[in-house]
TIPA-806692 format. One record per atom (N, C-alpha, C): residue number from 1; x, y, z; residue in three letters. Coordinates in nm, 4 decimals. Layout:
<sites>
+-----+----------+----------+----------+------+
: seq :        x :        y :        z : type :
+-----+----------+----------+----------+------+
: NUM :        X :        Y :        Z :  Ala :
...
+-----+----------+----------+----------+------+
</sites>
This chain:
<sites>
+-----+----------+----------+----------+------+
: seq :        x :        y :        z : type :
+-----+----------+----------+----------+------+
:   1 :  -1.9685 :   7.0561 :  -1.0149 :  Met :
:   1 :  -1.9754 :   7.1108 :  -0.8868 :  Met :
:   1 :  -1.9094 :   7.0141 :  -0.8008 :  Met :
:   2 :  -1.8245 :   7.0543 :  -0.6949 :  Ile :
:   2 :  -1.7797 :   6.9717 :  -0.6050 :  Ile :
:   2 :  -1.8668 :   6.9541 :  -0.4638 :  Ile :
:   3 :  -1.8833 :   6.8351 :  -0.4427 :  Pro :
:   3 :  -1.9655 :   6.8393 :  -0.3023 :  Pro :
:   3 :  -1.8962 :   6.9092 :  -0.1863 :  Pro :
:   4 :  -1.9781 :   6.9599 :  -0.1025 :  Asn :
:   4 :  -1.9158 :   7.0264 :   0.0304 :  Asn :
:   4 :  -1.8215 :   6.9337 :   0.0974 :  Asn :
:   5 :  -1.8586 :   6.7982 :   0.1127 :  Gly :
:   5 :  -1.7744 :   6.7196 :   0.1741 :  Gly :
:   5 :  -1.6249 :   6.7065 :   0.1265 :  Gly :
:   6 :  -1.6174 :   6.6948 :   0.0035 :  Val :
:   6 :  -1.4932 :   6.6953 :  -0.0694 :  Val :
:   6 :  -1.4119 :   6.8224 :  -0.0541 :  Val :
:   7 :  -1.4707 :   6.9369 :  -0.0576 :  Arg :
:   7 :  -1.4100 :   7.0629 :  -0.0363 :  Arg :
:   7 :  -1.3476 :   7.0629 :   0.1125 :  Arg :
:   8 :  -1.4199 :   7.0047 :   0.2119 :  Asn :
:   8 :  -1.3922 :   7.0032 :   0.3470 :  Asn :
:   8 :  -1.2707 :   6.9097 :   0.3621 :  Asn :
:   9 :  -1.2689 :   6.8070 :   0.2872 :  Leu :
:   9 :  -1.1724 :   6.7027 :   0.3143 :  Leu :
:   9 :  -1.0463 :   6.7675 :   0.2481 :  Leu :
:  10 :  -1.0401 :   6.8179 :   0.1254 :  Ser :
:  10 :  -0.9263 :   6.8691 :   0.0745 :  Ser :
:  10 :  -0.8701 :   6.9916 :   0.1568 :  Ser :
:  11 :  -0.9482 :   7.0713 :   0.2202 :  Ala :
:  11 :  -0.9050 :   7.1858 :   0.3102 :  Ala :
:  11 :  -0.8461 :   7.1174 :   0.4356 :  Ala :
:  12 :  -0.8966 :   6.9961 :   0.4970 :  Ser :
:  12 :  -0.8369 :   6.9318 :   0.6024 :  Ser :
:  12 :  -0.7125 :   6.8812 :   0.5656 :  Ser :
:  13 :  -0.7044 :   6.8150 :   0.4522 :  Asp :
:  13 :  -0.5779 :   6.7594 :   0.4014 :  Asp :
:  13 :  -0.4677 :   6.8607 :   0.3877 :  Asp :
:  14 :  -0.4913 :   6.9964 :   0.3421 :  Asp :
:  14 :  -0.4061 :   7.0944 :   0.3186 :  Asp :
:  14 :  -0.3595 :   7.1411 :   0.4646 :  Asp :
:  15 :  -0.4403 :   7.1481 :   0.5493 :  Cys :
:  15 :  -0.4060 :   7.1822 :   0.6858 :  Cys :
:  15 :  -0.3205 :   7.0840 :   0.7575 :  Cys :
:  16 :  -0.3561 :   6.9442 :   0.7402 :  Gln :
:  16 :  -0.2609 :   6.8385 :   0.7962 :  Gln :
:  16 :  -0.1237 :   6.8510 :   0.7246 :  Gln :
:  17 :  -0.1280 :   6.8610 :   0.5850 :  Lys :
:  17 :   0.0044 :   6.8795 :   0.5223 :  Lys :
:  17 :   0.0781 :   6.9951 :   0.5647 :  Lys :
:  18 :   0.0181 :   7.1135 :   0.5995 :  Ser :
:  18 :   0.1073 :   7.2256 :   0.6336 :  Ser :
:  18 :   0.1411 :   7.2119 :   0.7719 :  Ser :
:  19 :   0.0758 :   7.1470 :   0.8641 :  Glu :
:  19 :   0.1030 :   7.1058 :   0.9988 :  Glu :
:  19 :   0.2180 :   6.9993 :   1.0117 :  Glu :
:  20 :   0.2208 :   6.8968 :   0.9128 :  Phe :
:  20 :   0.3293 :   6.8205 :   0.9003 :  Phe :
:  20 :   0.4527 :   6.8778 :   0.8626 :  Phe :
:  21 :   0.4410 :   6.9691 :   0.7540 :  Gly :
:  21 :   0.5516 :   7.0480 :   0.7122 :  Gly :
:  21 :   0.6226 :   7.1237 :   0.8287 :  Gly :
:  22 :   0.5315 :   7.1914 :   0.8996 :  Arg :
:  22 :   0.5859 :   7.2735 :   1.0179 :  Arg :
:  22 :   0.6602 :   7.1894 :   1.1046 :  Arg :
:  23 :   0.6002 :   7.0792 :   1.1527 :  Arg :
:  23 :   0.6494 :   6.9777 :   1.2492 :  Arg :
:  23 :   0.7890 :   6.9240 :   1.1867 :  Arg :
:  24 :   0.7794 :   6.8894 :   1.0712 :  Met :
:  24 :   0.9089 :   6.8376 :   1.0079 :  Met :
:  24 :   1.0240 :   6.9498 :   0.9989 :  Met :
:  25 :   0.9806 :   7.0663 :   0.9676 :  Lys :
:  25 :   1.0838 :   7.1798 :   0.9752 :  Lys :
:  25 :   1.1539 :   7.1698 :   1.1121 :  Lys :
:  26 :   1.0720 :   7.1730 :   1.2150 :  Leu :
:  26 :   1.1282 :   7.1894 :   1.3624 :  Leu :
:  26 :   1.1991 :   7.0680 :   1.4050 :  Leu :
:  27 :   1.1683 :   6.9464 :   1.3461 :  Gln :
:  27 :   1.2335 :   6.8171 :   1.3879 :  Gln :
:  27 :   1.3695 :   6.8329 :   1.3095 :  Gln :
:  28 :   1.3836 :   6.8802 :   1.1841 :  Lys :
:  28 :   1.5099 :   6.8913 :   1.1142 :  Lys :
:  28 :   1.6008 :   6.9905 :   1.1830 :  Lys :
:  29 :   1.5422 :   7.1126 :   1.2361 :  Glu :
:  29 :   1.6243 :   7.2090 :   1.2940 :  Glu :
:  29 :   1.6807 :   7.1567 :   1.4271 :  Glu :
:  30 :   1.6181 :   7.0504 :   1.4929 :  Arg :
:  30 :   1.6572 :   6.9951 :   1.6137 :  Arg :
:  30 :   1.7729 :   6.8866 :   1.5834 :  Arg :
:  31 :   1.7342 :   6.8014 :   1.5049 :  Ile :
:  31 :   1.7996 :   6.6698 :   1.4833 :  Ile :
:  31 :   1.9308 :   6.7018 :   1.3887 :  Ile :
:  32 :   1.9231 :   6.7771 :   1.2760 :  Leu :
:  32 :   2.0500 :   6.7809 :   1.1954 :  Leu :
:  32 :   2.1771 :   6.8401 :   1.2691 :  Leu :
:  33 :   2.1536 :   6.9422 :   1.3412 :  Pro :
:  33 :   2.2698 :   6.9970 :   1.4139 :  Pro :
:  33 :   2.3331 :   6.8821 :   1.5132 :  Pro :
:  34 :   2.2499 :   6.8207 :   1.5791 :  Ala :
:  34 :   2.2874 :   6.7153 :   1.6872 :  Ala :
:  34 :   2.3681 :   6.6047 :   1.6122 :  Ala :
:  35 :   2.3084 :   6.5488 :   1.4995 :  Ile :
:  35 :   2.3821 :   6.4406 :   1.4207 :  Ile :
:  35 :   2.5155 :   6.4995 :   1.3668 :  Ile :
:  36 :   2.5079 :   6.6143 :   1.2985 :  His :
:  36 :   2.6349 :   6.6706 :   1.2469 :  His :
:  36 :   2.7319 :   6.6821 :   1.3570 :  His :
:  37 :   2.7021 :   6.7245 :   1.4694 :  Thr :
:  37 :   2.8148 :   6.7585 :   1.5668 :  Thr :
:  37 :   2.8583 :   6.6161 :   1.6064 :  Thr :
:  38 :   2.7891 :   6.5231 :   1.6198 :  Ala :
:  38 :   2.8283 :   6.3716 :   1.6753 :  Ala :
:  38 :   2.9072 :   6.3121 :   1.5781 :  Ala :
:  39 :   2.8962 :   6.3325 :   1.4292 :  Leu :
:  39 :   2.9710 :   6.2678 :   1.3335 :  Leu :
:  39 :   3.0929 :   6.3530 :   1.3041 :  Leu :
:  40 :   3.0918 :   6.4700 :   1.3310 :  Glu :
:  40 :   3.1928 :   6.5697 :   1.3051 :  Glu :
:  40 :   3.3193 :   6.5332 :   1.4026 :  Glu :
:  41 :   3.2648 :   6.4890 :   1.5091 :  Ala :
:  41 :   3.3624 :   6.4565 :   1.6322 :  Ala :
:  41 :   3.4366 :   6.3454 :   1.6156 :  Ala :
:  42 :   3.3858 :   6.2644 :   1.5131 :  Arg :
:  42 :   3.4600 :   6.1241 :   1.4844 :  Arg :
:  42 :   3.5492 :   6.1412 :   1.3629 :  Arg :
:  43 :   3.6718 :   6.1621 :   1.3868 :  Arg :
:  43 :   3.7792 :   6.2035 :   1.2940 :  Arg :
:  43 :   3.7989 :   6.1077 :   1.1791 :  Arg :
:  44 :   3.7514 :   5.9830 :   1.1939 :  Glu :
:  44 :   3.7646 :   5.8757 :   1.1001 :  Glu :
:  44 :   3.6577 :   5.8932 :   0.9883 :  Glu :
:  45 :   3.5494 :   5.9713 :   1.0141 :  Ile :
:  45 :   3.4424 :   5.9809 :   0.9147 :  Ile :
:  45 :   3.4761 :   6.0735 :   0.8115 :  Ile :
:  46 :   3.5002 :   6.0312 :   0.6908 :  Gln :
:  46 :   3.5313 :   6.1277 :   0.5898 :  Gln :
:  46 :   3.4264 :   6.2151 :   0.5379 :  Gln :
:  47 :   3.3150 :   6.1493 :   0.5280 :  Phe :
:  47 :   3.1903 :   6.2155 :   0.4763 :  Phe :
:  47 :   3.0729 :   6.1226 :   0.5281 :  Phe :
:  48 :   2.9639 :   6.1970 :   0.5366 :  Ala :
:  48 :   2.8438 :   6.1279 :   0.5865 :  Ala :
:  48 :   2.7121 :   6.1966 :   0.5254 :  Ala :
:  49 :   2.6024 :   6.1101 :   0.5039 :  Tyr :
:  49 :   2.4775 :   6.1492 :   0.4418 :  Tyr :
:  49 :   2.3709 :   6.1178 :   0.5370 :  Tyr :
:  50 :   2.2616 :   6.1990 :   0.5265 :  Leu :
:  50 :   2.1300 :   6.1600 :   0.5813 :  Leu :
:  50 :   2.0446 :   6.1398 :   0.4598 :  Leu :
:  51 :   1.9798 :   6.0119 :   0.4554 :  Phe :
:  51 :   1.9129 :   5.9912 :   0.3355 :  Phe :
:  51 :   1.7839 :   5.9191 :   0.3776 :  Phe :
:  52 :   1.6972 :   5.8787 :   0.2831 :  Gly :
:  52 :   1.5723 :   5.8073 :   0.3215 :  Gly :
:  52 :   1.4569 :   5.9066 :   0.3479 :  Gly :
:  53 :   1.3605 :   5.8567 :   0.4035 :  Ser :
:  53 :   1.2292 :   5.9356 :   0.4342 :  Ser :
:  53 :   1.2381 :   6.0688 :   0.5070 :  Ser :
:  54 :   1.3236 :   6.0654 :   0.6082 :  Phe :
:  54 :   1.3445 :   6.1808 :   0.6897 :  Phe :
:  54 :   1.4061 :   6.3011 :   0.6134 :  Phe :
:  55 :   1.5180 :   6.2716 :   0.5397 :  Ala :
:  55 :   1.5872 :   6.3580 :   0.4507 :  Ala :
:  55 :   1.4869 :   6.4060 :   0.3292 :  Ala :
:  56 :   1.3979 :   6.3317 :   0.2959 :  Glu :
:  56 :   1.3015 :   6.3630 :   0.1871 :  Glu :
:  56 :   1.1846 :   6.4375 :   0.2356 :  Glu :
:  57 :   1.1784 :   6.4565 :   0.3654 :  Gly :
:  57 :   1.0517 :   6.5322 :   0.4144 :  Gly :
:  57 :   0.9395 :   6.4608 :   0.4259 :  Gly :
:  58 :   0.9515 :   6.3150 :   0.4205 :  Glu :
:  58 :   0.8391 :   6.2374 :   0.4252 :  Glu :
:  58 :   0.8134 :   6.1764 :   0.5696 :  Glu :
:  59 :   0.6967 :   6.1236 :   0.6116 :  Lys :
:  59 :   0.6776 :   6.0515 :   0.7222 :  Lys :
:  59 :   0.7849 :   5.9506 :   0.7474 :  Lys :
:  60 :   0.8343 :   5.9422 :   0.8745 :  Phe :
:  60 :   0.9386 :   5.8538 :   0.8925 :  Phe :
:  60 :   0.9189 :   5.7861 :   1.0263 :  Phe :
:  61 :   0.9939 :   5.6749 :   1.0330 :  Arg :
:  61 :   0.9948 :   5.6008 :   1.1669 :  Arg :
:  61 :   1.1428 :   5.5988 :   1.2271 :  Arg :
:  62 :   1.2327 :   5.6109 :   1.1241 :  Asp :
:  62 :   1.3764 :   5.6197 :   1.1741 :  Asp :
:  62 :   1.4485 :   5.7095 :   1.0891 :  Asp :
:  63 :   1.5891 :   5.7226 :   1.1299 :  Leu :
:  63 :   1.6735 :   5.7953 :   1.0492 :  Leu :
:  63 :   1.7810 :   5.7157 :   0.9759 :  Leu :
:  64 :   1.8042 :   5.7300 :   0.8642 :  Asp :
:  64 :   1.8956 :   5.6613 :   0.7774 :  Asp :
:  64 :   2.0295 :   5.7446 :   0.7629 :  Asp :
:  65 :   2.1446 :   5.7118 :   0.8101 :  Val :
:  65 :   2.2659 :   5.7723 :   0.7992 :  Val :
:  65 :   2.3611 :   5.6940 :   0.7329 :  Val :
:  66 :   2.4452 :   5.7218 :   0.6564 :  Ala :
:  66 :   2.5510 :   5.6562 :   0.5784 :  Ala :
:  66 :   2.6881 :   5.7397 :   0.6157 :  Ala :
:  67 :   2.7751 :   5.6567 :   0.6463 :  Val :
:  67 :   2.9156 :   5.7137 :   0.6692 :  Val :
:  67 :   3.0219 :   5.6431 :   0.5963 :  Val :
:  68 :   3.1246 :   5.7318 :   0.5566 :  Tyr :
:  68 :   3.2374 :   5.6666 :   0.4917 :  Tyr :
:  68 :   3.3502 :   5.6909 :   0.5710 :  Tyr :
:  69 :   3.4241 :   5.5739 :   0.6277 :  Ile :
:  69 :   3.5216 :   5.5952 :   0.7158 :  Ile :
:  69 :   3.6635 :   5.5784 :   0.6523 :  Ile :
:  70 :   3.7755 :   5.6354 :   0.6922 :  Ser :
:  70 :   3.9049 :   5.6258 :   0.6406 :  Ser :
:  70 :   3.9827 :   5.5163 :   0.7116 :  Ser :
:  71 :   3.9428 :   5.4566 :   0.8367 :  Asp :
:  71 :   4.0214 :   5.3737 :   0.8868 :  Asp :
:  71 :   3.9864 :   5.2267 :   0.8508 :  Asp :
:  72 :   4.0764 :   5.1462 :   0.7636 :  Pro :
:  72 :   4.0468 :   5.0287 :   0.7287 :  Pro :
:  72 :   4.0263 :   4.9246 :   0.8154 :  Pro :
:  73 :   4.0937 :   4.9412 :   0.9450 :  Glu :
:  73 :   4.0514 :   4.8404 :   1.0532 :  Glu :
:  73 :   3.9113 :   4.8621 :   1.1001 :  Glu :
:  74 :   3.8544 :   4.9676 :   1.1225 :  Leu :
:  74 :   3.7185 :   5.0032 :   1.1553 :  Leu :
:  74 :   3.6207 :   4.9480 :   1.0322 :  Leu :
:  75 :   3.6651 :   4.9662 :   0.9112 :  Val :
:  75 :   3.5753 :   4.8967 :   0.8147 :  Val :
:  75 :   3.5661 :   4.7483 :   0.8203 :  Val :
:  76 :   3.6630 :   4.6764 :   0.8683 :  Lys :
:  76 :   3.6603 :   4.5450 :   0.8746 :  Lys :
:  76 :   3.5535 :   4.5054 :   0.9941 :  Lys :
:  77 :   3.5425 :   4.5991 :   1.0932 :  Lys :
:  77 :   3.4650 :   4.5661 :   1.1913 :  Lys :
:  77 :   3.3238 :   4.6331 :   1.1787 :  Lys :
:  78 :   3.2711 :   4.6294 :   1.0627 :  Asp :
:  78 :   3.1470 :   4.6992 :   1.0226 :  Asp :
:  78 :   3.0368 :   4.7223 :   1.1216 :  Asp :
:  79 :   2.9855 :   4.5961 :   1.1842 :  Ile :
:  79 :   2.8846 :   4.5958 :   1.2709 :  Ile :
:  79 :   2.9283 :   4.6489 :   1.4015 :  Ile :
:  80 :   3.0486 :   4.6202 :   1.4437 :  Asp :
:  80 :   3.1062 :   4.6743 :   1.5674 :  Asp :
:  80 :   3.1156 :   4.8135 :   1.5682 :  Asp :
:  81 :   3.1224 :   4.8862 :   1.4570 :  Tyr :
:  81 :   3.1430 :   5.0358 :   1.4411 :  Tyr :
:  81 :   2.9942 :   5.0793 :   1.4329 :  Tyr :
:  82 :   2.9216 :   5.0259 :   1.3380 :  Ser :
:  82 :   2.7849 :   5.1003 :   1.3187 :  Ser :
:  82 :   2.6939 :   5.0923 :   1.4189 :  Ser :
:  83 :   2.6836 :   4.9650 :   1.4973 :  Ile :
:  83 :   2.5795 :   4.9618 :   1.6088 :  Ile :
:  83 :   2.6062 :   5.0550 :   1.7186 :  Ile :
:  84 :   2.7164 :   5.0764 :   1.7731 :  Pro :
:  84 :   2.7427 :   5.1711 :   1.8737 :  Pro :
:  84 :   2.7084 :   5.3224 :   1.8271 :  Pro :
:  85 :   2.7555 :   5.3501 :   1.7016 :  Leu :
:  85 :   2.7091 :   5.4802 :   1.6575 :  Leu :
:  85 :   2.5598 :   5.4894 :   1.6252 :  Leu :
:  86 :   2.4879 :   5.3848 :   1.5869 :  Ser :
:  86 :   2.3388 :   5.4021 :   1.5800 :  Ser :
:  86 :   2.2910 :   5.4393 :   1.7122 :  Ser :
:  87 :   2.3311 :   5.3664 :   1.8316 :  Val :
:  87 :   2.2866 :   5.3869 :   1.9444 :  Val :
:  87 :   2.3183 :   5.5262 :   2.0001 :  Val :
:  88 :   2.4348 :   5.5698 :   1.9666 :  Glu :
:  88 :   2.4730 :   5.7118 :   2.0259 :  Glu :
:  88 :   2.3674 :   5.8087 :   1.9509 :  Glu :
:  89 :   2.3555 :   5.7765 :   1.8234 :  Leu :
:  89 :   2.2671 :   5.8942 :   1.7477 :  Leu :
:  89 :   2.1217 :   5.8754 :   1.8012 :  Leu :
:  90 :   2.0703 :   5.7601 :   1.8291 :  Glu :
:  90 :   1.9318 :   5.7502 :   1.8764 :  Glu :
:  90 :   1.9361 :   5.8038 :   2.0065 :  Glu :
:  91 :   2.0177 :   5.8109 :   2.0972 :  Leu :
:  91 :   2.0174 :   5.8783 :   2.2175 :  Leu :
:  91 :   2.0161 :   6.0325 :   2.2040 :  Leu :
:  92 :   2.0912 :   6.0761 :   2.1115 :  Leu :
:  92 :   2.0726 :   6.2077 :   2.0707 :  Leu :
:  92 :   1.9474 :   6.2722 :   2.0121 :  Leu :
:  93 :   1.9000 :   6.1888 :   1.9251 :  Thr :
:  93 :   1.7775 :   6.2299 :   1.8466 :  Thr :
:  93 :   1.6449 :   6.1789 :   1.8922 :  Thr :
:  94 :   1.6371 :   6.0789 :   1.9727 :  Gly :
:  94 :   1.5177 :   6.0191 :   2.0221 :  Gly :
:  94 :   1.4437 :   5.9340 :   1.9288 :  Gly :
:  95 :   1.5203 :   5.9075 :   1.8108 :  Tyr :
:  95 :   1.4586 :   5.8174 :   1.6993 :  Tyr :
:  95 :   1.5662 :   5.7062 :   1.6685 :  Tyr :
:  96 :   1.5040 :   5.5955 :   1.6380 :  Pro :
:  96 :   1.5983 :   5.4830 :   1.5893 :  Pro :
:  96 :   1.6912 :   5.5159 :   1.4700 :  Pro :
:  97 :   1.7929 :   5.4940 :   1.4574 :  Val :
:  97 :   1.8907 :   5.5385 :   1.3570 :  Val :
:  97 :   1.9590 :   5.4101 :   1.2895 :  Val :
:  98 :   1.9360 :   5.3956 :   1.1550 :  Asp :
:  98 :   2.0166 :   5.2868 :   1.0850 :  Asp :
:  98 :   2.1455 :   5.3606 :   1.0327 :  Asp :
:  99 :   2.2595 :   5.3040 :   1.0773 :  Val :
:  99 :   2.3825 :   5.3540 :   1.0172 :  Val :
:  99 :   2.4412 :   5.2441 :   0.9242 :  Val :
: 100 :   2.4816 :   5.2997 :   0.8065 :  Ile :
: 100 :   2.5253 :   5.2110 :   0.7021 :  Ile :
: 100 :   2.6811 :   5.2617 :   0.6774 :  Ile :
: 101 :   2.7628 :   5.1697 :   0.6700 :  Leu :
: 101 :   2.9045 :   5.2013 :   0.6217 :  Leu :
: 101 :   2.9035 :   5.2015 :   0.4745 :  Leu :
: 102 :   2.9405 :   5.3155 :   0.4169 :  Met :
: 102 :   2.9420 :   5.3364 :   0.2665 :  Met :
: 102 :   3.0522 :   5.2431 :   0.1993 :  Met :
: 103 :   3.1549 :   5.2220 :   0.2957 :  Asn :
: 103 :   3.2773 :   5.1552 :   0.2438 :  Asn :
: 103 :   3.2379 :   5.0205 :   0.1847 :  Asn :
: 104 :   3.1317 :   4.9526 :   0.2361 :  Ser :
: 104 :   3.1069 :   4.8126 :   0.1952 :  Ser :
: 104 :   2.9527 :   4.8059 :   0.1490 :  Ser :
: 105 :   2.8985 :   4.9185 :   0.1083 :  Ala :
: 105 :   2.7556 :   4.9309 :   0.0575 :  Ala :
: 105 :   2.7559 :   4.8785 :  -0.0913 :  Ala :
: 106 :   2.6487 :   4.8268 :  -0.1280 :  Pro :
: 106 :   2.6375 :   4.7927 :  -0.2771 :  Pro :
: 106 :   2.6156 :   4.9138 :  -0.3458 :  Pro :
: 107 :   2.6655 :   4.9194 :  -0.4663 :  Asp :
: 107 :   2.6508 :   5.0418 :  -0.5686 :  Asp :
: 107 :   2.5063 :   5.1035 :  -0.5582 :  Asp :
: 108 :   2.4062 :   5.0183 :  -0.5997 :  His :
: 108 :   2.2648 :   5.0764 :  -0.5889 :  His :
: 108 :   2.2314 :   5.1526 :  -0.4729 :  His :
: 109 :   2.2898 :   5.1273 :  -0.3509 :  Leu :
: 109 :   2.2558 :   5.1836 :  -0.2282 :  Leu :
: 109 :   2.3337 :   5.3087 :  -0.2327 :  Leu :
: 110 :   2.4562 :   5.3136 :  -0.2794 :  Ile :
: 110 :   2.5440 :   5.4405 :  -0.2687 :  Ile :
: 110 :   2.4828 :   5.5415 :  -0.3661 :  Ile :
: 111 :   2.4053 :   5.4871 :  -0.4573 :  His :
: 111 :   2.3447 :   5.5814 :  -0.5627 :  His :
: 111 :   2.2386 :   5.6657 :  -0.4871 :  His :
: 112 :   2.1507 :   5.5766 :  -0.4090 :  Ser :
: 112 :   2.0433 :   5.6407 :  -0.3340 :  Ser :
: 112 :   2.0910 :   5.7437 :  -0.2274 :  Ser :
: 113 :   2.2034 :   5.6908 :  -0.1542 :  Ile :
: 113 :   2.2588 :   5.7555 :  -0.0420 :  Ile :
: 113 :   2.3107 :   5.8934 :  -0.0928 :  Ile :
: 114 :   2.3809 :   5.8990 :  -0.2027 :  Ser :
: 114 :   2.4200 :   6.0128 :  -0.2608 :  Ser :
: 114 :   2.3307 :   6.1190 :  -0.2974 :  Ser :
: 115 :   2.2024 :   6.0757 :  -0.3059 :  Lys :
: 115 :   2.0919 :   6.1967 :  -0.3298 :  Lys :
: 115 :   2.0539 :   6.2572 :  -0.2069 :  Lys :
: 116 :   2.1028 :   6.2096 :  -0.0866 :  Gly :
: 116 :   2.0677 :   6.2540 :   0.0534 :  Gly :
: 116 :   2.1295 :   6.3929 :   0.0795 :  Gly :
: 117 :   2.1331 :   6.4207 :   0.2047 :  Met :
: 117 :   2.1741 :   6.5521 :   0.2554 :  Met :
: 117 :   2.3156 :   6.5185 :   0.3080 :  Met :
: 118 :   2.4283 :   6.6070 :   0.2737 :  Val :
: 118 :   2.5553 :   6.5930 :   0.3317 :  Val :
: 118 :   2.5438 :   6.6393 :   0.4723 :  Val :
: 119 :   2.5997 :   6.5567 :   0.5655 :  Leu :
: 119 :   2.6237 :   6.5870 :   0.6947 :  Leu :
: 119 :   2.7514 :   6.6242 :   0.7397 :  Leu :
: 120 :   2.8540 :   6.5527 :   0.6715 :  Val :
: 120 :   2.9943 :   6.5756 :   0.7123 :  Val :
: 120 :   3.0583 :   6.5595 :   0.5823 :  Val :
: 121 :   3.1586 :   6.6590 :   0.5715 :  Asp :
: 121 :   3.2385 :   6.6406 :   0.4136 :  Asp :
: 121 :   3.3859 :   6.7132 :   0.4615 :  Asp :
: 122 :   3.4694 :   6.6083 :   0.4708 :  Arg :
: 122 :   3.6029 :   6.6561 :   0.5034 :  Arg :
: 122 :   3.6898 :   6.6721 :   0.3903 :  Arg :
: 123 :   3.6439 :   6.6132 :   0.2745 :  Asp :
: 123 :   3.7244 :   6.6182 :   0.1468 :  Asp :
: 123 :   3.6196 :   6.6152 :   0.0394 :  Asp :
: 124 :   3.5702 :   6.7054 :  -0.0354 :  Glu :
: 124 :   3.4716 :   6.7269 :  -0.1305 :  Glu :
: 124 :   3.5284 :   6.6401 :  -0.2491 :  Glu :
: 125 :   3.6503 :   6.6529 :  -0.2842 :  Asp :
: 125 :   3.6889 :   6.5743 :  -0.3908 :  Asp :
: 125 :   3.6899 :   6.4179 :  -0.3854 :  Asp :
: 126 :   3.7193 :   6.3828 :  -0.2554 :  Tyr :
: 126 :   3.7091 :   6.2495 :  -0.2242 :  Tyr :
: 126 :   3.5667 :   6.1789 :  -0.2373 :  Tyr :
: 127 :   3.4792 :   6.2713 :  -0.1851 :  Arg :
: 127 :   3.3358 :   6.2251 :  -0.1817 :  Arg :
: 127 :   3.2789 :   6.2136 :  -0.3299 :  Arg :
+-----+----------+----------+----------+------+
</sites>
């Protein structure tokens, strides 16, 4: 027999999980189009992913965005490119955004990123 306290706790957990799921869905409905539009406007971005805890529907503190850019000069300026983009996306979403250039990311990180959500895809064969 399960004690009443345990039953109430699991019912409370279910309620919290469903409330979290509802809030998460609303956040995604607001955030994803904003990020997509901002990234799509940058013609140098060949493809982009949202990955990490937000993309996986878990509790999150920030958003993780990875972009692959076609301009070799911008790739050389990794931080000079990614920081302003991070700030732009943070202003749009209201959350801190970590931007990673896939052009120079290590293979193990690329593997994790590729499991995320595609935000921009100008050339599926290239991606």
